C-alpha positions as CSV (number, residue, x, y, z in Angstrom):
1,M,-27.7,-13.4,-0.2
2,S,-26.5,-16.6,0.5
3,F,-22.5,-17.7,1.5
4,I,-21.9,-18.9,-1.9
5,E,-24.1,-16.3,-4.1
6,S,-22.2,-13.6,-2.2
7,L,-18.3,-15.4,-3.8
8,R,-20.0,-15.0,-7.5
9,G,-17.0,-13.6,-9.5
10,K,-15.1,-13.1,-6.7
11,L,-12.8,-16.7,-6.6
12,A,-10.2,-18.2,-9.1
13,L,-10.1,-21.1,-7.1
14,P,-12.9,-22.0,-4.8
15,V,-10.8,-22.4,-1.8
16,I,-10.1,-20.8,1.8
17,G,-7.0,-20.2,3.5
18,A,-7.3,-22.3,6.7
19,P,-6.9,-19.9,10.0
20,M,-3.8,-21.0,11.6
21,F,-2.4,-19.1,14.8
22,I,0.5,-17.5,14.3
23,A,1.0,-19.4,11.1
24,S,-1.1,-16.3,9.4
25,D,-1.3,-13.1,9.5
26,P,-2.3,-10.0,7.6
27,D,0.4,-10.4,5.3
28,L,-0.7,-14.0,4.3
29,V,-4.5,-12.7,4.3
30,I,-4.0,-10.6,1.9
31,A,-1.6,-11.8,-0.4
32,Q,-4.5,-14.9,-0.4
33,C,-7.2,-12.8,-1.0
34,K,-5.5,-10.7,-4.4
35,A,-4.8,-14.4,-5.6
36,G,-8.6,-15.1,-5.6
37,I,-8.7,-16.8,-2.9
38,I,-10.3,-16.0,0.0
39,G,-7.8,-15.5,2.8
40,T,-8.2,-15.9,6.6
41,M,-6.7,-15.6,9.4
42,P,-7.1,-16.4,13.5
43,S,-7.9,-13.1,15.8
44,L,-5.6,-14.1,17.9
45,S,-2.6,-14.3,15.6
46,V,-2.7,-10.5,16.2
47,R,-1.1,-10.9,19.5
48,A,-2.3,-8.2,20.9
49,E,-5.7,-7.2,21.3
50,E,-6.1,-3.9,20.7
51,D,-4.0,-4.6,17.2
52,L,-6.5,-5.8,15.9
53,G,-8.8,-3.1,14.9
54,P,-5.5,-1.5,12.5
55,A,-5.0,-5.1,11.2
56,L,-8.5,-4.8,10.1
57,L,-8.6,-1.8,8.6
58,R,-4.9,-2.3,6.8
59,I,-6.2,-5.5,5.1
60,R,-9.4,-3.4,4.0
61,N,-7.6,-0.7,2.4
62,E,-4.7,-2.7,1.4
63,L,-7.6,-4.4,-0.6
64,N,-9.5,-1.8,-1.3
65,E,-6.6,-0.5,-3.2
66,F,-5.2,-3.2,-5.3
67,Q,-8.9,-4.2,-7.2
68,S,-9.2,-0.6,-8.0
69,A,-6.2,-0.6,-9.4
70,H,-7.0,-4.2,-11.0
71,P,-10.7,-4.2,-12.2
72,E,-10.5,-6.8,-14.6
73,R,-8.8,-9.5,-11.4
74,P,-11.2,-11.3,-8.9
75,V,-10.2,-10.2,-5.3
76,A,-11.5,-12.8,-2.4
77,P,-13.1,-11.0,0.7
78,Y,-11.0,-12.0,4.1
79,G,-12.4,-13.4,6.9
80,V,-11.3,-13.8,10.7
81,N,-11.4,-16.6,12.9
82,I,-12.9,-16.3,17.0
83,V,-12.7,-18.9,19.6
84,V,-15.9,-18.5,20.8
85,H,-14.5,-21.5,23.7
86,Q,-15.1,-19.6,27.4
87,S,-11.3,-19.9,27.5
88,N,-10.9,-17.3,25.1
89,P,-10.3,-14.0,27.2
90,R,-10.6,-11.7,23.9
91,F,-14.0,-13.9,22.7
92,E,-16.1,-10.3,23.5
93,H,-13.4,-8.1,22.6
94,D,-12.8,-9.2,19.2
95,L,-16.2,-10.2,18.5
96,D,-16.9,-6.6,18.4
97,V,-13.4,-5.3,16.1
98,C,-14.6,-7.3,13.5
99,V,-17.9,-6.4,13.4
100,Q,-17.1,-2.6,13.7
101,H,-15.5,-3.9,10.8
102,R,-17.9,-5.6,9.0
103,V,-16.3,-8.4,8.9
104,P,-16.9,-10.4,5.5
105,L,-16.6,-14.2,6.9
106,I,-16.7,-14.6,11.0
107,I,-15.4,-18.1,11.5
108,T,-16.1,-19.3,14.9
109,S,-15.0,-23.2,16.7
110,L,-15.0,-24.6,19.9
111,G,-18.6,-23.5,20.0
112,A,-21.3,-21.8,18.3
113,A,-22.8,-18.6,18.9
114,R,-26.3,-17.8,17.6
115,A,-25.9,-14.4,19.1
116,V,-22.4,-14.4,17.1
117,A,-24.2,-15.3,14.0
118,D,-26.8,-12.4,15.0
119,R,-24.8,-9.7,15.2
120,V,-22.8,-10.9,12.1
121,H,-25.7,-11.1,10.2
122,S,-26.6,-7.3,10.5
123,Y,-24.1,-6.0,8.6
124,G,-25.2,-8.4,6.2
125,G,-21.7,-11.0,7.0
126,H,-21.2,-14.4,6.8
127,V,-20.5,-16.8,9.6
128,L,-18.7,-20.3,8.9
129,H,-18.4,-23.1,11.9
130,D,-16.7,-26.2,12.1
131,V,-17.2,-29.6,13.0
132,I,-15.9,-32.6,13.4
133,N,-18.9,-34.6,13.3
134,L,-22.6,-34.4,12.6
135,K,-23.8,-33.6,16.1
136,H,-21.8,-30.6,16.7
137,A,-23.1,-29.6,13.2
138,R,-26.6,-29.8,14.0
139,K,-25.3,-27.6,17.3
140,A,-24.4,-25.1,14.8
141,I,-27.3,-25.5,11.8
142,A,-29.1,-24.9,14.8
143,E,-27.7,-21.7,15.9
144,G,-28.1,-20.2,12.7
145,V,-24.2,-20.5,10.8
146,D,-24.2,-20.1,6.7
147,G,-22.1,-23.1,6.3
148,I,-20.3,-25.6,8.1
149,I,-16.8,-26.1,7.8
150,A,-15.9,-30.4,8.1
151,V,-13.2,-31.4,10.2
152,C,-11.7,-34.2,8.7
153,C,-8.8,-36.9,9.0
154,G,-5.6,-35.5,8.5
155,A,-6.4,-31.5,8.8
156,G,-4.1,-29.6,10.1
157,G,-4.0,-28.4,14.1
158,H,-6.9,-29.5,15.5
159,A,-8.9,-32.1,13.8
160,G,-11.5,-34.6,13.7
161,A,-10.5,-38.4,13.0
162,L,-13.8,-38.9,10.1
163,S,-12.8,-39.4,6.9
164,P,-14.7,-37.1,4.7
165,F,-16.0,-40.0,2.9
166,A,-18.0,-40.7,5.9
167,L,-18.4,-37.1,7.3
168,V,-18.9,-34.9,4.0
169,R,-21.9,-37.3,2.6
170,E,-23.8,-38.2,6.0
171,L,-23.5,-34.0,6.1
172,R,-25.7,-34.0,2.3
173,Q,-27.5,-36.9,3.6
174,E,-29.5,-33.3,6.2
175,Y,-27.6,-30.2,4.8
176,A,-27.8,-29.0,1.7
177,G,-25.8,-25.2,2.9
178,P,-22.4,-24.3,2.3
179,L,-20.4,-26.9,3.1
180,I,-15.9,-27.2,3.3
181,L,-14.1,-29.3,3.6
182,A,-11.1,-29.6,5.6
183,G,-8.7,-32.4,5.9
184,A,-5.3,-32.8,3.5
185,V,-6.1,-30.9,0.7
186,S,-2.9,-29.3,-0.7
187,D,-3.3,-29.8,-4.2
188,G,-5.6,-28.6,-8.0
189,A,-6.7,-33.0,-6.9
190,G,-8.0,-32.8,-3.6
191,I,-9.5,-29.2,-4.1
192,L,-11.5,-31.4,-7.6
193,A,-11.9,-34.4,-5.0
194,A,-13.4,-32.2,-2.2
195,L,-15.9,-30.7,-5.0
196,A,-16.8,-33.6,-5.7
197,M,-17.4,-35.7,-2.8
198,G,-20.1,-32.6,-2.5
199,A,-18.6,-30.1,0.0
200,D,-18.5,-26.2,-2.6
201,L,-15.3,-24.9,-1.5
202,A,-11.3,-26.4,-0.2
203,Y,-10.5,-26.1,2.9
204,M,-6.4,-25.5,2.6
205,G,-4.4,-25.0,5.6
206,T,-0.4,-25.9,5.6
207,R,-0.1,-25.9,2.3
208,F,0.6,-21.6,2.9
209,I,2.5,-22.6,5.4
210,A,5.5,-22.8,3.5
211,T,4.8,-19.8,1.5
212,A,6.7,-16.7,1.2
213,E,4.6,-14.4,2.9
214,S,3.8,-16.6,6.1
215,P,5.5,-15.4,9.5
216,S,5.9,-18.9,10.0
217,R,9.8,-19.9,10.8
218,Q,12.4,-21.0,8.3
219,E,12.3,-24.0,10.2
220,Y,8.7,-24.8,10.1
221,K,8.8,-24.1,6.4
222,Q,12.2,-26.7,5.7
223,M,11.3,-29.6,8.1
224,L,7.4,-28.9,6.0
225,L,9.8,-30.0,2.8
226,E,11.6,-33.0,4.1
227,S,8.5,-34.4,5.2
228,A,5.5,-36.7,4.5
229,A,1.8,-37.6,5.8
230,D,3.8,-40.2,8.2
231,D,5.3,-37.9,9.8
232,I,2.1,-36.5,11.2
233,M,0.9,-37.7,14.9
234,Y,-2.4,-37.7,15.9
235,S,-1.9,-36.5,19.6
236,N,-4.2,-34.0,22.4
237,W,-1.0,-34.1,24.4
238,L,-0.3,-30.5,23.8
239,T,-3.6,-28.5,24.3
240,G,-6.1,-31.6,26.0
241,V,-7.7,-31.7,22.1
242,Y,-6.8,-33.7,19.4
243,G,-5.0,-32.3,16.3
244,N,-1.9,-33.3,13.5
245,F,1.4,-32.2,14.3
246,L,4.7,-32.8,12.7
247,K,6.9,-35.2,15.0
248,P,9.7,-34.4,13.5
249,S,9.0,-30.8,15.2
250,F,9.1,-33.5,18.8
251,I,12.4,-35.1,18.1
252,K,13.8,-31.8,17.9
253,A,12.1,-30.1,21.4
254,G,14.4,-33.3,22.7
255,L,11.2,-35.9,23.0
256,D,10.0,-39.0,22.0
257,P,6.8,-38.5,19.4
258,H,6.3,-42.3,20.9
259,N,7.1,-41.7,24.6
260,L,5.3,-38.3,25.6
261,P,5.7,-37.6,29.5
262,P,1.9,-37.6,31.3
263,R,0.6,-34.3,30.2
264,H,-0.1,-33.2,34.3
265,N,3.6,-34.5,34.9
266,S,4.6,-30.9,36.7
267,E,7.7,-31.5,35.2
268,V,6.3,-31.2,31.7
269,T,3.5,-28.5,32.4
270,V,5.5,-26.5,35.1
271,S,9.0,-26.2,33.9
272,S,10.2,-23.1,31.7
273,N,11.8,-25.4,29.0
274,K,9.0,-27.4,28.6
275,P,7.9,-26.6,24.6
276,K,5.9,-24.8,23.8
277,Q,2.5,-25.2,21.1
278,W,2.4,-23.7,17.8
279,K,6.1,-22.2,18.9
280,D,8.3,-25.0,19.5
281,I,5.5,-28.3,18.6
282,W,4.1,-27.3,14.5
283,S,1.3,-28.1,13.7
284,A,0.7,-29.5,9.8
285,G,-1.5,-31.8,7.9
286,Q,-1.0,-35.4,6.4
287,G,-0.8,-33.9,3.5
288,V,2.2,-32.2,4.1
289,G,3.7,-34.9,1.8
290,V,3.5,-33.3,-2.0
291,I,4.7,-29.3,-0.4
292,K,8.3,-29.5,-2.5
293,D,9.4,-26.1,-2.0
294,V,8.6,-22.0,-0.7
295,P,6.6,-20.4,-3.9
296,T,5.1,-17.0,-3.3
297,T,1.3,-17.4,-2.8
298,A,0.7,-16.2,-6.2
299,E,3.2,-18.6,-7.7
300,L,1.1,-21.4,-5.9
301,V,-1.9,-20.4,-6.0
302,S,-1.3,-20.5,-10.0
303,R,-0.1,-23.7,-9.8
304,I,-2.3,-24.6,-8.2
305,K,-5.0,-23.6,-10.7
306,D,-2.5,-25.5,-13.2
307,E,-3.5,-28.6,-11.2
308,F,-6.5,-28.1,-10.6
309,Q,-7.4,-27.7,-14.3
310,A,-5.3,-31.4,-15.6
311,A,-7.3,-32.9,-12.7
312,R,-10.7,-31.8,-14.2
313,A,-9.3,-33.5,-18.0
314,R,-8.5,-36.4,-16.8
315,L,-11.7,-36.9,-15.1
316,A,-13.3,-35.8,-18.2
317,A,-10.8,-38.5,-19.7
318,F,-11.9,-41.1,-17.6
């Protein structure tokens, strides 16, 4: 069964809640799945590797109990993001645990591997892979992934620089499989636009940081409420990989976002006062400007459903 076919009857909206390091955890995943969108988290959001198994067991059990109590409601599957790159010392461990718990969806990033796809397929799971260009997509498809996540300009966290109008259309010229669009999708109109461009699902991250269930600090959520697209900067200063971050978080950490010190300056890399990525310097996508409150996930998904239907009605009228 294809990934898209496996979702029939399980979604209230064609949306995957993007996995966000620290900002998404089991509580947010459970809330997203109960609301009818696919909830995901990085395996590394569970800080101690021995806690990953119990966290996955909790997610599965709570969703099964909720579905039994509410058989009339769509309960979406959940997923885990695993960094495949050799820099991740937990790669093998976390993959073993996810396979043991038969996690329905695995999202791979920083490297696609046939071995990962084979192991996940062995129990009927599916694998999606993050890409920022056509070259990376071709490699992932060759490794047997079940779908491609096009991480375009404007996406929160590590992101590409290509417009979705460019990357999605290039992908669709040679790939007919499941395609998910990431990049500044923050409301129902954005989801409809993603589908119109040729995507099967939209990938939404930043909007779910500003929810009651996200474990992110209140200061982070407040900064999202106060920010707009112009407050997002695309930089590789923190990790060596380009991504989108909130300028105000640099300023809050005592840095000038327009005059950052060299990345390898000893005062920057060694000092105990150096701001920590993700903890002190916060990520967000360019769609941040539509975030004006911090609702529960259920409230937010209900609102997005209304926005999606309103956007469809506007298009039909046009």
